[in-house]
PDB file with SEQRES, HELIX, SHEET and CRYST1 records, atoms N, CA, C and O in Angstrom:
SEQRES   1 A   61  UNK UNK UNK UNK UNK UNK UNK UNK UNK UNK UNK UNK UNK          
SEQRES   2 A   61  UNK UNK UNK UNK UNK UNK UNK UNK UNK UNK UNK UNK UNK          
SEQRES   3 A   61  UNK UNK UNK UNK UNK UNK UNK UNK UNK UNK UNK UNK UNK          
SEQRES   4 A   61  UNK UNK UNK UNK UNK UNK UNK UNK UNK UNK UNK UNK UNK          
SEQRES   5 A   61  UNK UNK UNK UNK UNK UNK UNK UNK UNK                          
HELIX    1 AA1 UNK A   12  UNK A   32  1                                  21    
HELIX    2 AA2 UNK A   47  UNK A   49  5                                   3    
CRYST1    1.000    1.000    1.000  90.00  90.00  90.00 P 1           1          
ATOM      1  N   UNK A   1      -3.882   2.018  25.288  1.00  0.00           N  
ATOM      2  CA  UNK A   1      -4.465   0.825  24.725  1.00  0.00           C  
ATOM      3  C   UNK A   1      -5.621   0.412  25.624  1.00  0.00           C  
ATOM      4  O   UNK A   1      -5.453   0.239  26.832  1.00  0.00           O  
ATOM      5  N   UNK A   2      -6.799   0.254  25.022  1.00  0.00           N  
ATOM      6  CA  UNK A   2      -7.971  -0.184  25.772  1.00  0.00           C  
ATOM      7  C   UNK A   2      -8.121  -1.688  25.657  1.00  0.00           C  
ATOM      8  O   UNK A   2      -8.128  -2.243  24.558  1.00  0.00           O  
ATOM      9  N   UNK A   3      -8.239  -2.330  26.782  1.00  0.00           N  
ATOM     10  CA  UNK A   3      -8.479  -3.767  26.818  1.00  0.00           C  
ATOM     11  C   UNK A   3      -9.786  -3.976  27.553  1.00  0.00           C  
ATOM     12  O   UNK A   3      -9.979  -3.470  28.658  1.00  0.00           O  
ATOM     13  N   UNK A   4     -10.680  -4.723  26.934  1.00  0.00           N  
ATOM     14  CA  UNK A   4     -11.973  -4.998  27.546  1.00  0.00           C  
ATOM     15  C   UNK A   4     -11.991  -6.447  28.015  1.00  0.00           C  
ATOM     16  O   UNK A   4     -11.778  -7.365  27.224  1.00  0.00           O  
ATOM     17  N   UNK A   5     -12.244  -6.645  29.290  1.00  0.00           N  
ATOM     18  CA  UNK A   5     -12.336  -7.982  29.854  1.00  0.00           C  
ATOM     19  C   UNK A   5     -13.768  -8.458  29.675  1.00  0.00           C  
ATOM     20  O   UNK A   5     -14.701  -7.833  30.179  1.00  0.00           O  
ATOM     21  N   UNK A   6     -13.944  -9.562  28.960  1.00  0.00           N  
ATOM     22  CA  UNK A   6     -15.294 -10.074  28.714  1.00  0.00           C  
ATOM     23  C   UNK A   6     -15.608 -11.287  29.585  1.00  0.00           C  
ATOM     24  O   UNK A   6     -16.769 -11.680  29.702  1.00  0.00           O  
ATOM     25  N   UNK A   7     -14.596 -11.879  30.191  1.00  0.00           N  
ATOM     26  CA  UNK A   7     -14.834 -13.026  31.048  1.00  0.00           C  
ATOM     27  C   UNK A   7     -13.703 -13.121  32.056  1.00  0.00           C  
ATOM     28  O   UNK A   7     -12.540 -12.909  31.714  1.00  0.00           O  
ATOM     29  N   UNK A   8     -14.034 -13.430  33.261  1.00  0.00           N  
ATOM     30  CA  UNK A   8     -13.021 -13.574  34.295  1.00  0.00           C  
ATOM     31  C   UNK A   8     -12.900 -12.303  35.121  1.00  0.00           C  
ATOM     32  O   UNK A   8     -13.633 -11.337  34.907  1.00  0.00           O  
ATOM     33  N   UNK A   9     -11.983 -12.315  36.053  1.00  0.00           N  
ATOM     34  CA  UNK A   9     -11.800 -11.188  36.956  1.00  0.00           C  
ATOM     35  C   UNK A   9     -10.303 -10.971  37.186  1.00  0.00           C  
ATOM     36  O   UNK A   9      -9.796 -11.285  38.263  1.00  0.00           O  
ATOM     37  N   UNK A  10      -9.585 -10.435  36.181  1.00  0.00           N  
ATOM     38  CA  UNK A  10      -8.140 -10.235  36.347  1.00  0.00           C  
ATOM     39  C   UNK A  10      -7.850  -9.099  37.330  1.00  0.00           C  
ATOM     40  O   UNK A  10      -8.636  -8.165  37.487  1.00  0.00           O  
ATOM     41  N   UNK A  11      -6.711  -9.212  37.975  1.00  0.00           N  
ATOM     42  CA  UNK A  11      -6.288  -8.154  38.887  1.00  0.00           C  
ATOM     43  C   UNK A  11      -5.702  -7.000  38.085  1.00  0.00           C  
ATOM     44  O   UNK A  11      -5.453  -7.130  36.887  1.00  0.00           O  
ATOM     45  N   UNK A  12      -5.488  -5.892  38.740  1.00  0.00           N  
ATOM     46  CA  UNK A  12      -4.873  -4.732  38.087  1.00  0.00           C  
ATOM     47  C   UNK A  12      -3.462  -5.070  37.606  1.00  0.00           C  
ATOM     48  O   UNK A  12      -3.038  -4.618  36.542  1.00  0.00           O  
ATOM     49  N   UNK A  13      -2.739  -5.865  38.391  1.00  0.00           N  
ATOM     50  CA  UNK A  13      -1.376  -6.254  38.009  1.00  0.00           C  
ATOM     51  C   UNK A  13      -1.393  -7.112  36.749  1.00  0.00           C  
ATOM     52  O   UNK A  13      -0.529  -6.960  35.886  1.00  0.00           O  
ATOM     53  N   UNK A  14      -2.367  -8.011  36.637  1.00  0.00           N  
ATOM     54  CA  UNK A  14      -2.473  -8.855  35.452  1.00  0.00           C  
ATOM     55  C   UNK A  14      -2.825  -8.030  34.220  1.00  0.00           C  
ATOM     56  O   UNK A  14      -2.273  -8.252  33.142  1.00  0.00           O  
ATOM     57  N   UNK A  15      -3.737  -7.085  34.375  1.00  0.00           N  
ATOM     58  CA  UNK A  15      -4.086  -6.209  33.256  1.00  0.00           C  
ATOM     59  C   UNK A  15      -2.906  -5.361  32.819  1.00  0.00           C  
ATOM     60  O   UNK A  15      -2.683  -5.162  31.625  1.00  0.00           O  
ATOM     61  N   UNK A  16      -2.157  -4.865  33.782  1.00  0.00           N  
ATOM     62  CA  UNK A  16      -0.976  -4.059  33.466  1.00  0.00           C  
ATOM     63  C   UNK A  16       0.070  -4.887  32.735  1.00  0.00           C  
ATOM     64  O   UNK A  16       0.682  -4.412  31.778  1.00  0.00           O  
ATOM     65  N   UNK A  17       0.279  -6.125  33.182  1.00  0.00           N  
ATOM     66  CA  UNK A  17       1.257  -6.997  32.528  1.00  0.00           C  
ATOM     67  C   UNK A  17       0.827  -7.297  31.096  1.00  0.00           C  
ATOM     68  O   UNK A  17       1.654  -7.265  30.185  1.00  0.00           O  
ATOM     69  N   UNK A  18      -0.449  -7.587  30.887  1.00  0.00           N  
ATOM     70  CA  UNK A  18      -0.955  -7.859  29.551  1.00  0.00           C  
ATOM     71  C   UNK A  18      -0.813  -6.642  28.654  1.00  0.00           C  
ATOM     72  O   UNK A  18      -0.429  -6.764  27.490  1.00  0.00           O  
ATOM     73  N   UNK A  19      -1.117  -5.482  29.185  1.00  0.00           N  
ATOM     74  CA  UNK A  19      -0.986  -4.243  28.421  1.00  0.00           C  
ATOM     75  C   UNK A  19       0.455  -4.012  28.002  1.00  0.00           C  
ATOM     76  O   UNK A  19       0.713  -3.627  26.861  1.00  0.00           O  
ATOM     77  N   UNK A  20       1.392  -4.239  28.903  1.00  0.00           N  
ATOM     78  CA  UNK A  20       2.807  -4.050  28.590  1.00  0.00           C  
ATOM     79  C   UNK A  20       3.271  -5.018  27.500  1.00  0.00           C  
ATOM     80  O   UNK A  20       4.022  -4.636  26.602  1.00  0.00           O  
ATOM     81  N   UNK A  21       2.825  -6.258  27.583  1.00  0.00           N  
ATOM     82  CA  UNK A  21       3.211  -7.242  26.573  1.00  0.00           C  
ATOM     83  C   UNK A  21       2.670  -6.844  25.209  1.00  0.00           C  
ATOM     84  O   UNK A  21       3.394  -6.896  24.214  1.00  0.00           O  
ATOM     85  N   UNK A  22       1.401  -6.445  25.154  1.00  0.00           N  
ATOM     86  CA  UNK A  22       0.798  -6.063  23.880  1.00  0.00           C  
ATOM     87  C   UNK A  22       1.434  -4.806  23.303  1.00  0.00           C  
ATOM     88  O   UNK A  22       1.636  -4.712  22.093  1.00  0.00           O  
ATOM     89  N   UNK A  23       1.747  -3.846  24.155  1.00  0.00           N  
ATOM     90  CA  UNK A  23       2.418  -2.636  23.682  1.00  0.00           C  
ATOM     91  C   UNK A  23       3.816  -2.946  23.147  1.00  0.00           C  
ATOM     92  O   UNK A  23       4.236  -2.368  22.144  1.00  0.00           O  
ATOM     93  N   UNK A  24       4.541  -3.856  23.808  1.00  0.00           N  
ATOM     94  CA  UNK A  24       5.865  -4.238  23.343  1.00  0.00           C  
ATOM     95  C   UNK A  24       5.779  -4.925  21.983  1.00  0.00           C  
ATOM     96  O   UNK A  24       6.582  -4.643  21.094  1.00  0.00           O  
ATOM     97  N   UNK A  25       4.814  -5.820  21.816  1.00  0.00           N  
ATOM     98  CA  UNK A  25       4.634  -6.483  20.523  1.00  0.00           C  
ATOM     99  C   UNK A  25       4.286  -5.472  19.434  1.00  0.00           C  
ATOM    100  O   UNK A  25       4.758  -5.586  18.303  1.00  0.00           O  
ATOM    101  N   UNK A  26       3.468  -4.490  19.773  1.00  0.00           N  
ATOM    102  CA  UNK A  26       3.095  -3.455  18.810  1.00  0.00           C  
ATOM    103  C   UNK A  26       4.317  -2.627  18.406  1.00  0.00           C  
ATOM    104  O   UNK A  26       4.492  -2.315  17.228  1.00  0.00           O  
ATOM    105  N   UNK A  27       5.152  -2.274  19.367  1.00  0.00           N  
ATOM    106  CA  UNK A  27       6.370  -1.507  19.073  1.00  0.00           C  
ATOM    107  C   UNK A  27       7.317  -2.309  18.193  1.00  0.00           C  
ATOM    108  O   UNK A  27       7.891  -1.770  17.246  1.00  0.00           O  
ATOM    109  N   UNK A  28       7.485  -3.593  18.496  1.00  0.00           N  
ATOM    110  CA  UNK A  28       8.381  -4.437  17.705  1.00  0.00           C  
ATOM    111  C   UNK A  28       7.890  -4.577  16.272  1.00  0.00           C  
ATOM    112  O   UNK A  28       8.696  -4.583  15.341  1.00  0.00           O  
ATOM    113  N   UNK A  29       6.590  -4.689  16.082  1.00  0.00           N  
ATOM    114  CA  UNK A  29       6.050  -4.823  14.732  1.00  0.00           C  
ATOM    115  C   UNK A  29       6.273  -3.535  13.936  1.00  0.00           C  
ATOM    116  O   UNK A  29       6.611  -3.583  12.754  1.00  0.00           O  
ATOM    117  N   UNK A  30       6.083  -2.396  14.584  1.00  0.00           N  
ATOM    118  CA  UNK A  30       6.299  -1.118  13.904  1.00  0.00           C  
ATOM    119  C   UNK A  30       7.770  -0.953  13.519  1.00  0.00           C  
ATOM    120  O   UNK A  30       8.078  -0.461  12.434  1.00  0.00           O  
ATOM    121  N   UNK A  31       8.667  -1.359  14.399  1.00  0.00           N  
ATOM    122  CA  UNK A  31      10.092  -1.228  14.119  1.00  0.00           C  
ATOM    123  C   UNK A  31      10.555  -2.167  13.021  1.00  0.00           C  
ATOM    124  O   UNK A  31      11.491  -1.850  12.287  1.00  0.00           O  
ATOM    125  N   UNK A  32       9.910  -3.321  12.899  1.00  0.00           N  
ATOM    126  CA  UNK A  32      10.335  -4.291  11.887  1.00  0.00           C  
ATOM    127  C   UNK A  32       9.895  -3.883  10.487  1.00  0.00           C  
ATOM    128  O   UNK A  32      10.429  -4.389   9.500  1.00  0.00           O  
ATOM    129  N   UNK A  33       8.943  -2.989  10.388  1.00  0.00           N  
ATOM    130  CA  UNK A  33       8.484  -2.526   9.094  1.00  0.00           C  
ATOM    131  C   UNK A  33       7.498  -3.459   8.423  1.00  0.00           C  
ATOM    132  O   UNK A  33       7.181  -3.280   7.247  1.00  0.00           O  
ATOM    133  N   UNK A  34       7.009  -4.450   9.146  1.00  0.00           N  
ATOM    134  CA  UNK A  34       6.034  -5.386   8.593  1.00  0.00           C  
ATOM    135  C   UNK A  34       4.675  -4.698   8.527  1.00  0.00           C  
ATOM    136  O   UNK A  34       4.190  -4.147   9.515  1.00  0.00           O  
ATOM    137  N   UNK A  35       4.079  -4.741   7.351  1.00  0.00           N  
ATOM    138  CA  UNK A  35       2.757  -4.142   7.188  1.00  0.00           C  
ATOM    139  C   UNK A  35       1.695  -5.101   7.719  1.00  0.00           C  
ATOM    140  O   UNK A  35       1.817  -6.313   7.543  1.00  0.00           O  
ATOM    141  N   UNK A  36       0.651  -4.573   8.369  1.00  0.00           N  
ATOM    142  CA  UNK A  36      -0.415  -5.448   8.842  1.00  0.00           C  
ATOM    143  C   UNK A  36      -1.160  -6.071   7.668  1.00  0.00           C  
ATOM    144  O   UNK A  36      -1.138  -5.542   6.557  1.00  0.00           O  
ATOM    145  N   UNK A  37      -1.808  -7.177   7.920  1.00  0.00           N  
ATOM    146  CA  UNK A  37      -2.591  -7.841   6.888  1.00  0.00           C  
ATOM    147  C   UNK A  37      -3.698  -6.916   6.407  1.00  0.00           C  
ATOM    148  O   UNK A  37      -4.309  -6.193   7.193  1.00  0.00           O  
ATOM    149  N   UNK A  38      -3.945  -6.951   5.107  1.00  0.00           N  
ATOM    150  CA  UNK A  38      -5.016  -6.130   4.541  1.00  0.00           C  
ATOM    151  C   UNK A  38      -6.356  -6.728   4.930  1.00  0.00           C  
ATOM    152  O   UNK A  38      -6.597  -7.921   4.746  1.00  0.00           O  
ATOM    153  N   UNK A  39      -7.212  -5.897   5.462  1.00  0.00           N  
ATOM    154  CA  UNK A  39      -8.547  -6.328   5.830  1.00  0.00           C  
ATOM    155  C   UNK A  39      -9.502  -5.740   4.812  1.00  0.00           C  
ATOM    156  O   UNK A  39      -9.804  -4.547   4.851  1.00  0.00           O  
ATOM    157  N   UNK A  40      -9.974  -6.567   3.909  1.00  0.00           N  
ATOM    158  CA  UNK A  40     -10.845  -6.093   2.838  1.00  0.00           C  
ATOM    159  C   UNK A  40     -12.323  -6.283   3.168  1.00  0.00           C  
ATOM    160  O   UNK A  40     -13.173  -6.193   2.281  1.00  0.00           O  
ATOM    161  N   UNK A  41     -12.634  -6.546   4.433  1.00  0.00           N  
ATOM    162  CA  UNK A  41     -14.018  -6.756   4.831  1.00  0.00           C  
ATOM    163  C   UNK A  41     -14.834  -5.504   4.528  1.00  0.00           C  
ATOM    164  O   UNK A  41     -14.489  -4.411   4.977  1.00  0.00           O  
ATOM    165  N   UNK A  42     -15.898  -5.660   3.780  1.00  0.00           N  
ATOM    166  CA  UNK A  42     -16.790  -4.553   3.480  1.00  0.00           C  
ATOM    167  C   UNK A  42     -16.362  -3.690   2.314  1.00  0.00           C  
ATOM    168  O   UNK A  42     -17.072  -2.753   1.950  1.00  0.00           O  
ATOM    169  N   UNK A  43     -15.212  -3.985   1.716  1.00  0.00           N  
ATOM    170  CA  UNK A  43     -14.760  -3.186   0.584  1.00  0.00           C  
ATOM    171  C   UNK A  43     -15.612  -3.522  -0.644  1.00  0.00           C  
ATOM    172  O   UNK A  43     -15.988  -4.674  -0.857  1.00  0.00           O  
ATOM    173  N   UNK A  44     -15.902  -2.513  -1.430  1.00  0.00           N  
ATOM    174  CA  UNK A  44     -16.688  -2.779  -2.629  1.00  0.00           C  
ATOM    175  C   UNK A  44     -15.805  -3.468  -3.672  1.00  0.00           C  
ATOM    176  O   UNK A  44     -14.618  -3.169  -3.800  1.00  0.00           O  
ATOM    177  N   UNK A  45     -16.406  -4.383  -4.400  1.00  0.00           N  
ATOM    178  CA  UNK A  45     -15.690  -5.134  -5.415  1.00  0.00           C  
ATOM    179  C   UNK A  45     -16.337  -4.867  -6.763  1.00  0.00           C  
ATOM    180  O   UNK A  45     -17.543  -4.631  -6.836  1.00  0.00           O  
ATOM    181  N   UNK A  46     -15.559  -4.901  -7.817  1.00  0.00           N  
ATOM    182  CA  UNK A  46     -16.161  -4.763  -9.139  1.00  0.00           C  
ATOM    183  C   UNK A  46     -17.054  -5.965  -9.434  1.00  0.00           C  
ATOM    184  O   UNK A  46     -16.822  -7.061  -8.922  1.00  0.00           O  
ATOM    185  N   UNK A  47     -18.058  -5.755 -10.249  1.00  0.00           N  
ATOM    186  CA  UNK A  47     -19.011  -6.822 -10.561  1.00  0.00           C  
ATOM    187  C   UNK A  47     -18.332  -8.010 -11.222  1.00  0.00           C  
ATOM    188  O   UNK A  47     -18.834  -9.131 -11.131  1.00  0.00           O  
ATOM    189  N   UNK A  48     -17.221  -7.794 -11.873  1.00  0.00           N  
ATOM    190  CA  UNK A  48     -16.535  -8.893 -12.565  1.00  0.00           C  
ATOM    191  C   UNK A  48     -15.812  -9.815 -11.597  1.00  0.00           C  
ATOM    192  O   UNK A  48     -15.334 -10.874 -12.005  1.00  0.00           O  
ATOM    193  N   UNK A  49     -15.720  -9.443 -10.325  1.00  0.00           N  
ATOM    194  CA  UNK A  49     -15.022 -10.286  -9.363  1.00  0.00           C  
ATOM    195  C   UNK A  49     -15.846 -11.513  -8.995  1.00  0.00           C  
ATOM    196  O   UNK A  49     -15.304 -12.481  -8.461  1.00  0.00           O  
ATOM    197  N   UNK A  50     -17.136 -11.489  -9.268  1.00  0.00           N  
ATOM    198  CA  UNK A  50     -18.005 -12.593  -8.904  1.00  0.00           C  
ATOM    199  C   UNK A  50     -18.520 -13.289 -10.150  1.00  0.00           C  
ATOM    200  O   UNK A  50     -18.809 -12.644 -11.158  1.00  0.00           O  
ATOM    201  N   UNK A  51     -18.632 -14.593 -10.078  1.00  0.00           N  
ATOM    202  CA  UNK A  51     -19.115 -15.378 -11.186  1.00  0.00           C  
ATOM    203  C   UNK A  51     -20.636 -15.486 -11.097  1.00  0.00           C  
ATOM    204  O   UNK A  51     -21.133 -16.138 -10.179  1.00  0.00           O  
ATOM    205  N   UNK A  52     -21.389 -14.885 -11.998  1.00  0.00           N  
ATOM    206  CA  UNK A  52     -22.851 -14.949 -11.910  1.00  0.00           C  
ATOM    207  C   UNK A  52     -23.405 -16.344 -12.183  1.00  0.00           C  
ATOM    208  O   UNK A  52     -24.574 -16.609 -11.901  1.00  0.00           O  
ATOM    209  N   UNK A  53     -22.589 -17.231 -12.724  1.00  0.00           N  
ATOM    210  CA  UNK A  53     -23.050 -18.587 -13.029  1.00  0.00           C  
ATOM    211  C   UNK A  53     -22.560 -19.602 -11.999  1.00  0.00           C  
ATOM    212  O   UNK A  53     -22.638 -20.808 -12.235  1.00  0.00           O  
ATOM    213  N   UNK A  54     -22.067 -19.135 -10.882  1.00  0.00           N  
ATOM    214  CA  UNK A  54     -21.492 -20.034  -9.888  1.00  0.00           C  
ATOM    215  C   UNK A  54     -22.529 -20.985  -9.303  1.00  0.00           C  
ATOM    216  O   UNK A  54     -22.191 -22.107  -8.927  1.00  0.00           O  
ATOM    217  N   UNK A  55     -23.791 -20.554  -9.219  1.00  0.00           N  
ATOM    218  CA  UNK A  55     -24.808 -21.380  -8.583  1.00  0.00           C  
ATOM    219  C   UNK A  55     -25.941 -21.720  -9.550  1.00  0.00           C  
ATOM    220  O   UNK A  55     -27.098 -21.820  -9.142  1.00  0.00           O  
ATOM    221  N   UNK A  56     -25.615 -21.895 -10.813  1.00  0.00           N  
ATOM    222  CA  UNK A  56     -26.631 -22.245 -11.798  1.00  0.00           C  
ATOM    223  C   UNK A  56     -27.297 -23.583 -11.505  1.00  0.00           C  
ATOM    224  O   UNK A  56     -28.457 -23.795 -11.860  1.00  0.00           O  
ATOM    225  N   UNK A  57     -26.566 -24.481 -10.861  1.00  0.00           N  
ATOM    226  CA  UNK A  57     -27.139 -25.804 -10.612  1.00  0.00           C  
ATOM    227  C   UNK A  57     -28.030 -25.826  -9.365  1.00  0.00           C  
ATOM    228  O   UNK A  57     -28.640 -26.853  -9.068  1.00  0.00           O  
ATOM    229  N   UNK A  58     -28.113 -24.723  -8.642  1.00  0.00           N  
ATOM    230  CA  UNK A  58     -28.940 -24.683  -7.434  1.00  0.00           C  
ATOM    231  C   UNK A  58     -30.424 -24.660  -7.841  1.00  0.00           C  
ATOM    232  O   UNK A  58     -30.814 -23.991  -8.798  1.00  0.00           O  
ATOM    233  N   UNK A  59     -31.218 -25.396  -7.100  1.00  0.00           N  
ATOM    234  CA  UNK A  59     -32.660 -25.427  -7.355  1.00  0.00           C  
ATOM    235  C   UNK A  59     -33.350 -24.562  -6.313  1.00  0.00           C  
ATOM    236  O   UNK A  59     -33.159 -24.760  -5.113  1.00  0.00           O  
ATOM    237  N   UNK A  60     -34.139 -23.617  -6.758  1.00  0.00           N  
ATOM    238  CA  UNK A  60     -34.877 -22.735  -5.861  1.00  0.00           C  
ATOM    239  C   UNK A  60     -36.346 -23.130  -5.892  1.00  0.00           C  
ATOM    240  O   UNK A  60     -36.972 -23.114  -6.951  1.00  0.00           O  
ATOM    241  N   UNK A  61     -36.891 -23.479  -4.753  1.00  0.00           N  
ATOM    242  CA  UNK A  61     -38.294 -23.905  -4.688  1.00  0.00           C  
ATOM    243  C   UNK A  61     -39.133 -22.834  -4.065  1.00  0.00           C  
ATOM    244  O   UNK A  61     -40.344 -23.003  -3.922  1.00  0.00           O  
TER     245      UNK A  61                                                      
END                                                                             
């Protein structure tokens, strides 16, 4: 597991402890059978998913 520190100066022991906690949480989630949330960011959508008249009242100058 790669952890990138963007602020602060943690010690090696702190990074190791954080890594262990995150790995344990990951193992528990896999064992529970809970599926991760679907991330639909960037997925293509059919044209009917959007209302073309949603902004009819907007004035463009």
